[in-house]
Structure formats: C-alpha cells, structure tokens
N, C-alpha and C positions, 0 to 999 in steps of 0.2 A: 484982883487977888489971884495968886497962883497956888499950886498945891503946897509948895514950901511955906508960904505965908499961912495957909490954913492949918498946917501941922506944926507951926512954930512952937518951940518949947517942949515938945513931946520927947521922951527919952529915946536915944538911939542905941542900937545894938552894933558894936564894932566887930568887923570881920577882917581877918588877915587873908592873904592870898591863899586860895584853896580851901578856906573854911566853908562849911556847908550848914544849911538850915533845913532840917527835916520837918514834916508836918507835926510830929510829936513834940518838937521844940517850941512850937508857938500855938498851942491849943486855943481855940476861940478867935484866932486872927481873922479879920475881914479883908484887910489889904496890907500891903507892904509899901513903904515909901523909901526910895533910894535917895539918901541925902548926899552921899559922896561915893565915888568909886564906880566900878562896873561889875554887875552880877549877871548870871544867866540862870534861867529855869530850864532844867532838863529832866527827862524821864530817867528813873533809876529802878525800874521794876525788875524783880528777879526773873531770869529766863530770857530777858531781852538782849539779843546779841549786839545790836547797834543802838547806842543812845542817841537821842535827838534833842537838840536845844529848841525849845518852843518859844522862848522869849529872851531877849537881852535888854538890860536896862541900865541907864546911867543916871547921873545927878538930876533930880527933879521928876523922875519917873514914878508912877503909881502902878503897882502890879498886883495881881491876885496871888495869894500865898500858895506854896506847893501843896498839891493834893497827895494822897497815898500813891506811892509809885513815882513820885517826883521829888526833886531836891533843888534848893536854891544854892548856887555855888558862887563864890567871889573870885573873879578873875584878877582883881587888884584889891588893895586895902579898901575897905568900904564901910559905910555907916548906913544902917537901915533902921527905920522906925516901924514898929508894929502897931497897926491900928486895930484894936479889938472891937467887938460888936457894940459894947457900951460906948466907947469913944465915937464910933461911927454914928450912933443915934444922936449924940451931942453935936457932931459936925453937921449932920443933915438938918438939924434944927435951925441952922443959919443959912439963909438963901445964898449968901456970897460963898461960904465954904462949900456948900453943896454943889454950886456951879463949878468951883475949882476942882472938886473931886470928879465931877462928870467930865470936865475937859481932860483931866489926867487919864481917865479910863478910856476916853475916846482916842487919845493918842496911842495908848497901848493896843487898842483894838486895830487901829490903822496899821501898826507894825505887824501884828499877827496876820492881817489880810495880805500885806506885802510878802510876808514869809511864805504863806500858802501859795500865792501866785508864783513866787520864785521856784518853789518845789515842782511846779507843773512844767517847767522848762525841760525839754528833752536833752539838750546839750549841756554836759556838766561844766564846760568852760563858761557858758552863759550863767549858770547858777552861781559859780564862784565869783564871777565878775560882778553880778548884781548884788551879791551879799557883801562884797568888799565896798561897793558904792553905798549900800545902806549903812554899813558900819561907819564909813567915812562921813556920811551925812549926819549921823546921830552922835558919833563919839570922836570924830576926827579933830585934829589940830592943824590949822592952816600954816604952812611953811613956805619958804621961797620956791621950793621945787614941787609943790603939790600939797596934798593933804596926808598927814601922818596918822597912823594908827599906833599909838604909843602904849600898847598893852600886849601881853603875850597872846599871840594868835597862832596856835599850832595847826598842823595839817589835820590832826584828829578833831580839834575843835571846829575848824571850818567844815569838816565832814559832818559833824553833828548838826551844824547850822544849815547845811544844804542837802542833807539826805544822801550823801555820797560816801563811798569808801575812801579811806585815807590815800590809797594808791591813786585813785581817780583824781583827788584833790591835788596831789603832787604833780600829776601830768598837766592838769589845768593851770596851775600856778606857773609851771615851766613855760607853757605856751603864752600866758599873759605877760611873763617877764620878757620873753623873746620879742613880743609885740611892743614892749616899752610901756605897757599900761601900769605895771606895778614893779616896785623894787623892794627886795627883801633885805633886812638888816637884822640878822639873828632871828628872833621870833616876832619882830615887829615889821611893819610894811609902810611904804610910802606910795600913794597913788599919784601918778603923773597926770593929774586932771586939774582944771581950774575950779575953784570953789563955786563959782557961779554956774558951772555946768552941772553941779550936784544939787543945786538949789539950797546950798548951805546958807544959813542965816547967822546973825550974831548970837542968837539964842542957843544954837547948837554947836558953835565952834568956840573953843577956849584957846585964846592966843597965849 
C-alpha cells in the first residue's frame, strides 16, 4: 500500500497555477498529500528579502503543511488532500496505512536532506545543475532528447530553490546551456542526460 491508497476517497482541494494555501486556510492540518500537479513550500515571512523554497512536491508526495511565515504555492494546476489530526489518528490505527505514511514522510525527508546538501555547494553553477537533476529525477518526463521539465521554472524560482540571486542563476544557466547540459524552451527546460544517469525509475517518470 502506498500513500495514495491509504488516502483514497478523501476530499481534494483543487488549486490553479499560482494559488496559495496559508496556515490559516487549513487549521488543524497534520499533513498534506499531493494527488496531482506540482507545488512548492516557501517562506513568506514579512521582512524577508529573499524567499526560499524548502520543499517541492509532485503526485504521491506527503508533506508537512505550511507553518506561520510559510505558504504552499501551486506551480501547476494541482489537487491536494488535507489530512487533519482526527483523520491521522484513524490512519495510524491501521498498520498498513501507518507504514505508507511513514514511507511518504521518509521520502520527503530525503528530499530535504538533498536540498540542504546542495545549498552547501560553493559554486552556484553546481547548485543549479544539481537542482535541475533533482527536479528531473522527481518530476521529469523522459523524451527522445533527454528529460523534460514541463512546468514553469523561472530564474527567480530556481534562485529560491538554490539560495542564489536571480542574476547568479541566469549566469549559471547560461554556462550550463553553453556546455550542452540543458536547453531552454520558454520557461521550461530539457536536460540532455540519459534517464539511467539520473537514477530515474518508472515510478518517478511519467511518459
């Protein structure tokens, strides 16, 4: 049983591109389950000059809801289920559902560890390259010429994901394009890498 099976039948909240969920919108939420689309969790505290994306999640992901000073934003049309604390107690009463939730949280924690490790890289080109690889691994679509990132990925958003200024991201992408690693098409990208080099599996790639 996976997280989607464990949460089957629970109501979904539909989000359009750019829609946001604040902590006040979902009082009592214990977890959020992304049933469809792509969302990011970012800080939105007053007085913070540079926002930071602390988590990105696609279909099947289980994430912690936004805390005060944070916001959940939809990068694409999305569907999200809210698991409140009463529902959580019910789910934890079933060993199979409890294991599915644990596996989902472990995957989210793995991504956060990878994001922290990437932030420690001193060279901004390396940060951007590794973030693109991570996004391709988790949300990419395999094509004939590599792995596509078919969602709006602006320089500002990449900056939030890598802890870099927009101008720095622009220079890094220019270098990666000259090296032939990535190709830009509007606000979407194609990575010229073989799926097996990313460790992409059938579970994470949607054809």
